[in-house]
N, C-alpha and C positions, 0 to 999 in steps of 0.2 A: 172664233169658234169653237162652233155648239158641240153641245156633250154629244146627240141626236144626230140620225140623218137625216139629209133631208131628199127630195130626189135629183138633187143635183151634186150631192157631193157625200164623203165617208165622215161622220161626226169622228170624235176625239175617242170614245166609250169601243166604236168597231175597230179605230184603229189599235188603237192597244192591247185589244184582246186579238188582232191579229197577229201584230210582232209580239206578244206575248207567249203565243202559239210556236209563235216560228222556232222562238229562242228555245224554246223547253226542246220542240223536235228535235231541230238540228244538235242539241245538246245528247239527250235519252237512247238516240240512235248508234252515234258512236260509242256512249258507255255499253251498251248490250251486244255490241260487235267486237267489244277491246274483251270484256268479262266474260264473253261463249269462247274466245279462243282462247282465255287464261284456261278454261275449265276444260275446255278440249284435249289443252295439253297434259292437264294433270289427271284426265283419264286415259290419252291413245299413250302417252310418250313416257309418264314414269316420272317428269321432272323432278331434280333438284331442289332444294328449300321447298319442300312442298305447302307445310306449313307458313311459308310467305304467301306463296302463291295463291292459298287456297283463303286468308285471313282479305287478298287482296282482290280478288274472287268476288266472296262473298260480299263487300263494302262494295264493290263497284254496282251488283246487283240489283242492293237494296238502294242504293241511287237510280238505278235503272225502274225498277218498279214504282217509288214512292215519286220520282219525278212522271213515272208512264199516269199515277192515280191526280197525279197534279195537271195534266192534259187531260184526262177523262175530265174534271170537274169545272178544269174553264172551256174545254168544248159542249158539255151543258150547257157552262152560261153563256158562252157565245153564239149557242141557237138558239135561246131565247129569244137574247139580245135582236138576231136577224130578225127573226119572229114578228117582235115586235115593232120592227124600226122597217123606211122604206129601205130599198136599195134604189143607187143611180141608174141608170139606161146603162146598156151598150156604149160606148162613144161611136162605136159603126154598127149599127147595129144591119147595113144591106149585106154582113157578111155574114150571112146565119147560117150557115155550115160552122164556122168560126165560132161564131157565138153558141150554137148548140153544144158544139164541146166544150165551151170553158163552162157553160151550165153544169153539165152533165161531172167533170172536176173537180166543179163546187159540191157537188153531191157526192163525189166520192169522197170528197177529205172532208166532209163533214159527216158521215156515214163514220167515215176509217178511224177518227179521231173518237169515236166512242166505242165501237169493236174492238178495235186491240188494243188499247187498256183495257177494254171490261174482261175480254179473254185473256188478256192474262191474266186478271186481278182469280177468275174461276179458276185457275190453274193454280196462280198458288194458293188457296182456298184450298184448294181441292191433293194439296200434296202435304208433306209437312217435313222441317229441315231447311236452312241453308239461306242464309240474308233474309231477315226480315223487314219487312215495309215498314217507315217509320212514320207511318199516320199511326194514329193507337186508335186507329178503325178499321186499317186495312187487313189485320192478318185469316178474316176469315168472310163466307156472304152465308146469309141466311140459306136456307135450300142449296147448300152447297156443301159434301159430306168429304171427309178425308178419301178417298177413293183413287188408288193409283187408271185406271180405265181413265173414268174423267178427266185427272189431271193429262194425261197424253195426247185425248181429244184434242185437250184444251190448251196444249202448247203447241199442237200440229196446227190449231186452228190462228190460234195467233200467228206463228210465225206465215202462213196463207195471206191473213189478214197485214199481215205487216209488209209485204209486198205488195199488194193493189195499193197501200196507202203511200207505198215509194214511189209507184211508177205516176202514181196521182200527182204526188208533190212535185216528181219531178217535171210532167207536165205542163202545173203550175207557172215552175219559177222560166220555164222556154216559155211559157205564152206571155209572160210579167217583160222578161227581155223583151222581146221581140217589140211589144206593143211601143217600148222605150225609145229601143235602137235601129228599131225595120220601119216600123209604121211612123218611130218620133210621136206619138199621140200619149197624152197624158193620164194616162187609165194608169200605168204603177204611180204616178206622182200624188196622185187624189189620193192613196191609201198613204204616202209616205207623210212622216207628222210634221204639222206645221200648215201642210199644204192647203190651206184652209179653202181659199180662191182657184186652186186650181181645177182644171178638167170641168165644166159647166155642161152636164147632158145634154143632146141635142132633144130628147123628146120626158117628159115628165113619165113617172112611173105610172100613171091611171090609163095613158094610151099602148101602152107597152104588154102585146100578147101572153098571157102568161099561157105556156106549155109544160105539159105532162110530159112529155118524153126523155129530158136528161134524168129523173129519177126513174121511169122503168131500163131506158137504156143501164144506169148506175145499177142496177139490180141484175139485169143481164150482165154484165158484167163480173161484181161479188158470185153470184149462180155461176157462171162460166169456169173463176177462179178455184170453186169448190168441187169443180165438176174435173177440172185438170186434177188436181191434189186427188183425187180420191181414182182417176183412173191408173195414176203414174208412180203413186206414192202408199195404196193401201191408206189414204188419211183417214177413214172410219173405222181400220182396225183399231184395236187396244192392245197397246205396246207387251209385249210378253218379252219377259227375258229368256235366253236357250239356258237349258240343263248343261250345269258344269260339272254333272255325276248323274252315274244314274241312282236312282230313285232308289233308297231302303227299301228292305225284303222287312214281309213279317215276321214276329218274332210268336215265337210261344211264351204264356206269362200265365200263370195262377192267378192276376187279375190285369184280365185285357182290354185299352183304353179304346172306348170309344168314339169321346170326343177330347177336346183340350186346347191350349194355346199355350205356347213358350214365344216370352213377348223380350223385348230387351230395353232399355230406353238410354239414349244417349243424352247429352246437352251443347247442343254447338250453339257458339256464339252466344250463347247465357240464353237459349230455347229451347227445349226438354221436344228432340223425337226420337217417337216411336216404332218400332218396327217390330215384324213376329217371322219365325221360322215354318215354312209349312210343311214340310219333311219331317219328323221325327216320330221314334218309337224307345217304346219304355217296358224293359222286363220285371215286372214286380213280384215281389211275393210279401206275404201278408197276414201274420193271424193277431185278432181282435185281442190281446190279452187283458185281466183286467188291470195288472200294476204295471209303472211303469219297470222298464225296461229292454233288450231287444226284440224289434217286432216283427218282422223282418229288410229285406231289401232290394231292391234297383237299382240296374243298369239303365240307364239314356242313350242313343244316339244321336246325334244332331245332324242333320246334312247342312253345311255352311251356303252352300248354292241357292238351296232356295229361301233364302234372306230378304227380304222385300224392306226397305228401310227409306221411305218416303223420297224425296231427290237425289239423296248421298248414298241408293243401293247399290249402283254400280264401283265408286267409291270404295264402300265398306269392304266390297268382294276383293277388292284389289290387294297387290303385292305387300304395300306398306301396311295393310289393315289385314284382314281376316287371311286374307294368300289362301282364296279356294283351291289355285293351282295346283297347291303343295299339300294345301292341309282341307281338303273338302268333309271330312268328317270331324267333332268335339263330340267324347264322349264323359259323363258322371256316371259314376259305378259309387254305390255309397248303400250302409247300414242304417236301416230303420230302426229310432228310436222312440220308444212312446214315453213321455215327459211328463210330471203333473196338470201339466199346462199345456200340451200336445205335442206336435210331433216334431223329429229332426232328421234330416237326410244327413246323416255327416261320411263323407267320405270323401274324390278327390274328382276334379276339373282337368279333363286335357283339351288345352286348348292351342292350337299350332304345333302342335309339338310339346308342349311344355305341360306337366302335372304339377296339381298345386293342391292343396286343401281346400275343401269348401264344405261349408255348413249350412244346410235350406233348412228353416224354419218351417212350419207349413199346416195347418189347417184341418182336419180329416173328418169327413162325416160318412157315417153308413149306412145306409137303411137296407135290409137286406141282403139281398148280393149288389146290390151298387155304390157303389164309394163314388166321393166327390172331395178334390181335397185344390187347394189352395195356398201358394206360396211364396217367398218373397226372397231373395238376398242382392249381396252389391259386390261386386266385382271392382279393379285398378286393373287397366287395360294394358298399361306398361306392364305389369306384373306378368301376358302372355307377349310381349312383344308386340301388342299391336298401337300401330300411329306412333314409333316412332319419331317420328320423323316430324311428328305436331305434336313437340313436346307445351306448345303454349297452353297452358288450360284453359284461357279463356277463347281460343278456339274451338277446342275441343276437349269436356271436360275429362278429367282422371275416370272417377266410378261411371262406373254403366250397370243401370239396376235389371237386378233377372227376375222376370214373374213367369210364375207357372198355374194356369188350372186345369183341371181333367176330371173325366168321369168316366169310371174303368167298371167293370161286370166280372165278379168271379167267375172263373170256370169250373163246369164237372170234374169231382177227380178222376183219372182216366186208372182204370184195373189194369 
C-alpha cells in the first residue's frame, strides 16, 4: 500500500486522515452535548452539588474545545493533502445526480471541518472564563479582542455551522452504507484500512470532468443556513442581558463622577476572569487638605445586575452567588483619609445583605476642578456568602480583586 493516492485507489495517508477525523468528530460532538446539558442544568435548575457539576462541565468543555482545535489542524493537513493528490473516480459515474450529491457533501464536510472549530475558537478568544483550551496557543487569536457581542455572535455561528456539519456527516454516512449494503460496490471498502487492491476506478482522473457546481451548491447551503438563522432567531443580534432591576438614579455630589469603571477579577480553574459593573453611582465629598487626616467621604451604590463577567455572567448573578433577585445592589460607605503616601477609603461594604469592614487604598490626582483616582482591594467571597456551594478553591478561588478608576468634576458651590 502506497502512502499517496493513485487514480485507482486511496493511499495510507488519506485513509489515516479520514478515520482520524471521523474518530475525533464522533468524540467531540457528544462531549459538547453533555457539557452543554450540565451547564444548562446549573443555569436553569440550580442543581445540587454545583461545584462538582461545574467542575465536570468545565473539564468536558476543555476536552471539547481542545479536540475541536485538533480537528481544525487535522482538517488543514487533510485539505492540503487532498489538493496535492489525485482522487479516485466514482465507481458509478453514470449516476450523475448521486455523484453530484456526493461531491457537494464532501465540500460541505471539508468546509465545516474548518469553519466549525474556527468559529468556536473565535468565540473562546472573545470571551473570558470557563474551560481553557489545553493547547498552549489556544486562548487568544490575533485581531480578536475580548468582546461580549463578538463572543455571542460567534457562539451562534458555531452552533449553526455545527448543524450543517451534522447534516453533511449524516448524508456522508448514509451514502457510504448505501454503496456497501445496497449497491454492493467497494466504495466504502477502498477507504477501509488495508484494502490496497479494492475497487479499481473505472476511469482515470484525467478523463473525468471537474465541475464547479458542487462548491457553488455548498456555498448556497451555507448561505441558506445563515439566512434561516437570521430570520428565525435574530442570529446577528448581539446578546443583551435583560435588566434585573431599575437603573440607579443620579445622586447629588460635591464631586460628580464623569467617567469610571468598577471591575472585579475572579480566578476560575486557575485562570483569571475579569468583569465590570455598568451601573453604579458615587456621592463624594473631598477637601484637598495639606496634612494627613480626614478629608471627606464616599457612598457608592452598585447595581449588581449590571455585571458582565465573561462566559459566567449569568451564573455569577444566580442565587448561589451574587443573588441579584434578592440583593440587587451593593453599597460601600466610607470615610476618606489622606495619608503620608496616598489616600484610604475606610468603611463598610454591604453585599448580599452582609456588611463587613473594607479599606480601599487609592491614589488621587487633582488638576483644577478635575480629580482622577485609581485604587484596588481584595475580599474573600465566602465572607459574603458568595458561592458557598463551590467551596473548592481550585474550581473557584476565594479571593476577589476589586479595582476602581474614576474621573470626577468639582461642582460649583450652591448658595
